[in-house]
C-alpha positions in Angstrom: -42.0 -46.1 -27.6 -38.9 -45.5 -29.9 -36.9 -48.5 -30.7 -33.3 -47.1 -31.3 -31.1 -46.9 -28.3 -29.8 -43.6 -29.2 -33.1 -42.2 -28.8 -34.0 -43.9 -25.7 -30.5 -42.9 -24.0 -31.5 -39.3 -24.6 -34.7 -39.7 -22.9 -33.9 -42.3 -20.2 -34.7 -40.6 -16.7 -36.0 -37.5 -18.1 -37.6 -35.6 -15.1 -41.6 -35.5 -15.2 -43.6 -32.3 -15.6 -44.6 -30.7 -12.6 -47.1 -27.7 -12.9 -46.8 -28.1 -16.6 -43.1 -27.6 -16.7 -39.9 -29.7 -16.4 -36.3 -29.3 -16.6 -34.3 -31.0 -19.4 -31.6 -32.3 -17.2 -32.4 -34.4 -14.3 -31.5 -32.2 -11.1 -28.8 -32.9 -8.7 -30.6 -34.0 -5.7 -28.1 -33.8 -2.6 -29.2 -35.1 0.8 -27.9 -37.2 3.6 -31.4 -37.4 5.4 -34.8 -38.1 4.1 -38.0 -36.7 5.5 -41.3 -38.6 6.0 -44.7 -37.2 5.9 -46.0 -39.3 8.9 -45.4 -42.4 10.7 -47.8 -44.2 8.2 -45.7 -42.9 5.2 -42.7 -44.0 7.0 -43.9 -47.6 7.6 -45.3 -47.7 4.0 -42.1 -46.6 2.2 -40.1 -49.2 4.5 -42.5 -52.0 3.4 -42.3 -51.2 -0.3 -38.4 -51.0 0.1 -38.6 -54.3 1.7 -40.3 -55.7 -1.3 -37.6 -54.4 -3.7 -38.7 -50.9 -4.8 -35.8 -48.7 -5.2 -37.0 -46.0 -2.7 -34.7 -44.0 -0.6 -35.0 -44.1 3.4 -31.6 -42.5 3.8 -29.3 -40.4 1.4 -26.9 -43.2 1.2 -29.3 -45.1 -1.2 -29.5 -42.3 -3.5 -32.4 -39.9 -4.9 -34.0 -39.1 -8.2 -30.5 -38.3 -9.8 -29.3 -41.7 -9.0 -32.5 -43.3 -10.1 -32.3 -41.5 -13.5 -28.7 -42.9 -13.9 -29.7 -46.4 -13.0 -32.5 -46.4 -15.6 -30.1 -45.2 -18.3 -27.4 -47.9 -17.4 -30.1 -50.7 -17.1 -31.3 -49.6 -20.6 -27.9 -49.6 -21.9 -27.2 -53.2 -20.9 -30.7 -54.5 -21.2 -31.0 -55.3 -17.6 -33.8 -55.0 -15.1 -31.6 -53.7 -12.2 -28.5 -51.4 -12.0 -26.7 -50.7 -8.7 -24.2 -47.8 -8.6 -20.7 -48.1 -6.9 -17.8 -45.7 -6.2 -15.6 -47.2 -8.9 -15.5 -50.2 -11.3 -13.4 -52.1 -8.8 -16.0 -51.6 -6.3 -18.5 -53.0 -8.6 -16.4 -56.1 -9.2 -15.9 -56.4 -5.5 -19.7 -56.2 -4.8 -20.5 -59.1 -7.5 -17.9 -61.4 -5.6 -19.1 -60.5 -2.2 -22.7 -60.7 -3.0 -22.8 -64.1 -5.0 -19.9 -66.2 -3.2 -19.5 -67.9 -0.1 -16.4 -69.5 1.8 -15.5 -72.7 0.0 -16.8 -71.5 -3.6 -14.5 -71.7 -6.5 -14.3 -69.3 -9.4 -13.1 -69.9 -13.0 -11.4 -66.6 -14.0 -10.4 -65.6 -17.6 -6.5 -64.9 -17.5 -7.1 -61.8 -19.5 -9.0 -59.9 -16.6 -8.2 -56.5 -15.3 -5.2 -56.8 -13.0 -6.7 -55.6 -9.7 -9.1 -58.6 -10.1 -6.1 -60.9 -9.2 -5.1 -58.6 -6.3 -8.8 -58.5 -4.9 -8.4 -62.3 -4.8 -4.9 -62.3 -3.2 -5.7 -59.7 -0.6 -9.1 -60.3 0.4 -11.3 -63.1 -1.1 -8.7 -65.8 -0.7 -8.7 -65.1 3.1 -12.5 -65.5 3.0 -12.1 -69.0 1.6 -12.8 -68.2 -2.0 -10.7 -69.9 -4.6 -9.8 -68.9 -8.3 -8.5 -70.9 -11.1 -7.4 -68.9 -14.2 -8.1 -70.2 -17.7 -7.3 -69.3 -21.1 -10.4 -68.6 -23.1 -8.8 -69.7 -26.3 -6.7 -72.7 -25.4 -8.2 -74.5 -22.4 -11.1 -77.0 -21.9 -13.3 -74.8 -19.7 -15.6 -77.7 -19.0 -12.9 -79.7 -17.7 -11.9 -77.3 -15.3 -15.2 -77.2 -13.5 -15.2 -78.5 -9.9 -17.9 -79.6 -7.6 -17.5 -76.3 -5.7 -17.3 -74.0 -8.8 -20.0 -71.5 -8.5 -19.1 -68.6 -11.2 -17.2 -68.1 -14.3 -15.8 -64.5 -14.4 -14.7 -63.1 -17.7 -13.7 -59.8 -19.3 -14.4 -59.4 -23.1 -12.7 -58.0 -24.8 -9.9 -58.8 -22.3 -7.9 -56.1 -20.6 -4.8 -54.6 -22.3 -4.9 -57.1 -25.5 -8.7 -57.1 -26.1 -9.0 -60.6 -26.6 -12.5 -61.6 -27.7 -14.3 -64.3 -25.7 -17.0 -66.2 -27.1 -19.8 -65.4 -24.6 -22.5 -67.7 -25.9 -20.4 -70.7 -25.6 -19.1 -69.8 -22.2 -22.6 -69.1 -21.1 -24.0 -72.4 -22.4 -21.3 -74.1 -20.6 -22.1 -72.5 -17.3 -25.9 -73.0 -17.8 -25.3 -76.8 -18.3 -23.5 -76.8 -14.8 -25.7 -74.4 -12.9 -22.9 -71.6 -12.7 -23.2 -67.9 -12.7 -21.4 -65.9 -15.6 -20.2 -62.5 -14.5 -18.3 -60.4 -16.9 -16.6 -57.0 -17.0 -18.3 -55.0 -19.8 -16.4 -51.7 -19.4 -14.9 -51.9 -23.1 -18.4 -52.3 -24.5 -20.3 -50.2 -21.8 -23.7 -51.6 -23.0 -23.5 -49.4 -26.1 -21.0 -51.8 -28.1 -21.8 -54.9 -26.4 -24.5 -56.5 -24.3 -23.5 -59.6 -22.5 -26.8 -60.2 -20.7 -28.3 -60.8 -24.2 -25.6 -63.4 -25.0 -26.3 -65.5 -21.7 -24.3 -63.7 -19.1 -25.9 -63.3 -15.7 -24.2 -60.3 -14.4 -22.6 -57.4 -16.4 -20.2 -54.9 -14.5 -19.1 -51.6 -16.0 -16.6 -49.0 -14.7 -18.7 -46.0 -15.7 -15.6 -44.0 -15.1 -14.7 -44.6 -18.6 -17.0 -44.3 -21.7 -20.4 -43.6 -19.6 -18.9 -40.5 -17.9 -16.5 -39.7 -20.9 -14.8 -36.6 -19.5 -12.3 -38.1 -17.0 -13.9 -36.4 -14.0 -15.7 -39.2 -12.2 -15.0 -42.3 -10.6 -17.8 -44.8 -10.7 -19.1 -48.4 -11.3 -22.2 -50.3 -11.9 -23.5 -53.8 -11.6 -26.3 -54.7 -14.0 -28.6 -57.9 -13.9 -31.7 -59.2 -15.5 -32.6 -61.8 -12.8 -34.7 -60.9 -9.7 -33.0 -63.7 -7.4 -29.6 -62.3 -8.3 -30.8 -58.7 -8.0 -32.1 -59.4 -4.4 -28.7 -60.7 -3.4 -26.7 -58.0 -5.0 -29.1 -55.3 -3.6 -28.7 -56.8 -0.1 -24.9 -56.8 -0.1 -25.0 -53.3 -1.6 -26.9 -52.2 1.2 -25.0 -54.1 3.9 -21.5 -52.8 2.5 -22.9 -49.2 2.5 -21.7 -48.4 -1.2 -22.8 -45.0 -2.3 -22.0 -42.4 -5.0 -22.6 -38.6 -4.9 -25.5 -37.1 -6.6 -23.1 -34.9 -8.5 -21.1 -37.9 -9.8 -24.5 -39.4 -10.8 -25.4 -36.2 -12.7 -22.0 -36.1 -14.4 -22.4 -39.7 -15.6 -26.0 -39.2 -16.7 -24.7 -36.2 -18.8 -22.1 -38.5 -20.2 -24.7 -41.1 -21.3 -26.4 -38.5 -23.4 -23.5 -38.2 -25.6 -22.2 -41.9 -25.8 -23.4 -42.7 -29.4 -21.5 -39.7 -31.0 -18.5 -40.0 -28.8 -18.0 -43.7 -29.3 -18.5 -43.3 -33.0 -15.7 -40.7 -33.4 -13.5 -42.9 -30.9 -14.1 -45.7 -33.3 -13.3 -43.8 -36.3 -10.0 -42.3 -35.0 -8.9 -45.6 -33.4 -9.4 -47.6 -36.7 -7.2 -45.0 -38.6 -4.5 -45.1 -35.9 -4.6 -48.9 -35.8 -4.2 -49.1 -39.6 -1.3 -46.9 -39.5 0.4 -48.8 -36.7 -0.4 -52.2 -38.7 1.5 -50.9 -41.7 4.5 -49.3 -39.8 7.6 -51.3 -40.1 8.6 -50.7 -36.3 5.4 -52.5 -35.4 5.2 -56.3 -34.9 1.5 -56.7 -34.0 -1.5 -54.4 -33.5 -4.3 -55.5 -30.8 -7.7 -54.0 -31.9 -10.7 -56.2 -32.8 -12.1 -54.1 -35.7 -8.9 -55.0 -37.8 -9.7 -58.1 -40.0 -6.1 -59.2 -38.9 -7.2 -59.6 -35.2 -7.7 -63.0 -34.0 -11.0 -62.2 -32.6 -12.4 -60.2 -35.5 -15.0 -62.8 -36.6 -16.6 -63.0 -33.2 -16.5 -59.2 -32.8 -18.6 -59.0 -36.0 -20.9 -61.3 -34.8 -21.5 -60.2 -31.1 -20.4 -56.3 -31.1 -22.0 -53.2 -32.4 -18.6 -51.4 -33.0 -15.3 -50.6 -31.4 -13.7 -48.0 -29.1 -10.7 -45.9 -28.9 -8.4 -48.6 -27.3 -5.4 -49.9 -29.4 -2.4 -51.8 -28.1 0.6 -52.8 -30.3 4.0 -54.7 -29.8 7.1 -52.9 -31.1 9.0 -54.9 -33.7 12.2 -54.6 -31.8 13.3 -55.0 -28.1 14.4 -52.2 -26.0 12.3 -50.8 -23.0 14.4 -47.7 -23.1 13.5 -47.0 -26.7 9.8 -47.6 -26.0 10.1 -45.1 -23.1 11.6 -42.7 -25.5 8.7 -43.1 -27.8 6.0 -42.5 -25.0 8.3 -39.4 -23.8 8.3 -38.1 -27.3 4.4 -38.1 -27.8 2.7 -34.6 -27.7 -1.0 -35.5 -28.1 -1.1 -38.7 -26.0 -0.8 -38.0 -22.3 0.8 -40.7 -20.2 -1.9 -41.8 -17.9 -3.5 -45.2 -16.6 -7.2 -44.7 -17.4 -9.2 -44.4 -20.7 -12.7 -43.6 -22.0 -12.3 -39.9 -21.7 -12.2 -37.3 -24.7 -8.5 -37.2 -24.6 -5.7 -39.5 -26.2 -3.6 -41.4 -23.5 -0.6 -43.7 -23.6 0.8 -46.4 -21.2 3.6 -48.8 -21.5 2.1 -52.2 -20.5 4.2 -53.8 -17.7 5.6 -57.1 -18.9 4.4 -58.8 -15.7 0.8 -58.0 -16.8 1.5 -59.4 -20.3 2.9 -62.6 -18.8 -0.4 -63.2 -16.9 -2.3 -63.5 -20.3 -1.9 -66.6 -22.6 -3.3 -64.5 -25.4 0.1 -62.8 -25.4 3.0 -64.5 -27.4 5.2 -61.6 -28.0 8.8 -60.6 -26.7 9.1 -57.0 -27.3 7.6 -53.8 -25.3 4.1 -53.2 -25.7 2.1 -50.0 -25.6 -1.6 -49.2 -25.0 -3.3 -46.2 -26.8 -6.6 -44.6 -25.8 -7.2 -42.8 -29.1 -9.4 -39.7 -28.2 -11.5 -37.3 -30.1 -8.5 -35.0 -31.7 -8.1 -35.0 -35.4 -6.9 -38.6 -36.3 -4.2 -37.2 -38.8 -2.8 -35.0 -36.1 -2.7 -38.1 -33.8 -0.9 -40.3 -36.5 1.6 -37.5 -37.2 2.4 -37.6 -33.5 3.0 -41.3 -33.5 5.2 -41.1 -36.6 7.5 -38.5 -34.8 7.6 -40.7 -31.8 8.6 -43.7 -33.9 11.7 -41.4 -35.0 12.5 -40.9 -31.3 12.5 -44.6 -30.8 15.0 -45.0 -33.5 17.1 -42.1 -32.4 17.3 -43.9 -29.0 18.4 -47.2 -30.4 20.9 -45.6 -32.6 22.5 -43.7 -29.6 22.6 -47.0 -27.7 24.3 -48.7 -30.4 26.9 -46.0 -30.7 27.7 -46.2 -27.1 28.3 -50.1 -27.0 
């Protein structure tokens, strides 16, 4: 059995031989209806499914293509069970709905993906589930635990600014109080970071991002390494009727095969861009945990196996208009909200999103970059000319005053 994850990922879910031949790629198995050989077979399959085997009795539950992807994602995360969902947000929603009940309380890191806050406001709050947001770096987490607290929900690195959380410490606190730790692991996607090995109970991935890797799939996954939690999440998954297409499962599985080489190149490019930005006179602060200057660098070195293509930075001067001119001048960074594909992207970070995070102590506009697989010198040259557009906008504003 190969030990290195790169080798294991290439072979996860490989189709077995049939009549002495087998395809290299897992076939796309599309169906809405499953046929049964006999009534006895029908009853046997349902009995086995009731005991927890991932056997399809209807197309919604997925076929061989789905099983292969589940196997690969579970391998990435070091989990026993992986459940596929139509998006990363659907995976987050599934986790909350499966593991919480009316009256339950959740401690939520204040650096989380913004739609988590909207999910609570629009849905979970109406179901009687309460949230308290905490600062991972400033608050006494243990002091915030209430009698009805059932879960700690985190994201590491955090959304937008990549705050690194000390997952072993958070997990130790949770274990002392019998709490579940669920965390969004989209940034690390199992390859760079494995929170289940650090004490977390549930790891959530938007496989839309680095797992798929080509900006053509919407998908999520929930991964656990505990039979009791898996049973609850499977039950909710089935009851809600979550499902993904076989084609999307195939595309994500294709992406898994090239994750190691893609992430290595994203990391090399992003570090070069981050180092360029750190030395630029128009930049106040760069957020990228692979930089020694980053506040989370020491924990990142301890717990992570690398970095990805995300880099955020704060301009050294105010001026939203100038920041917009910078973004509009970029040629190789497309303006877009997602990340994790092969292409470079840019987005101005909304001030309201920054204000939600205690990790943020800046005052100027901030930008998030996803550094893609283009040539790093070309990307740096593009950023350099965009900074000139920032300066030109400032100069024009000053002349008009």
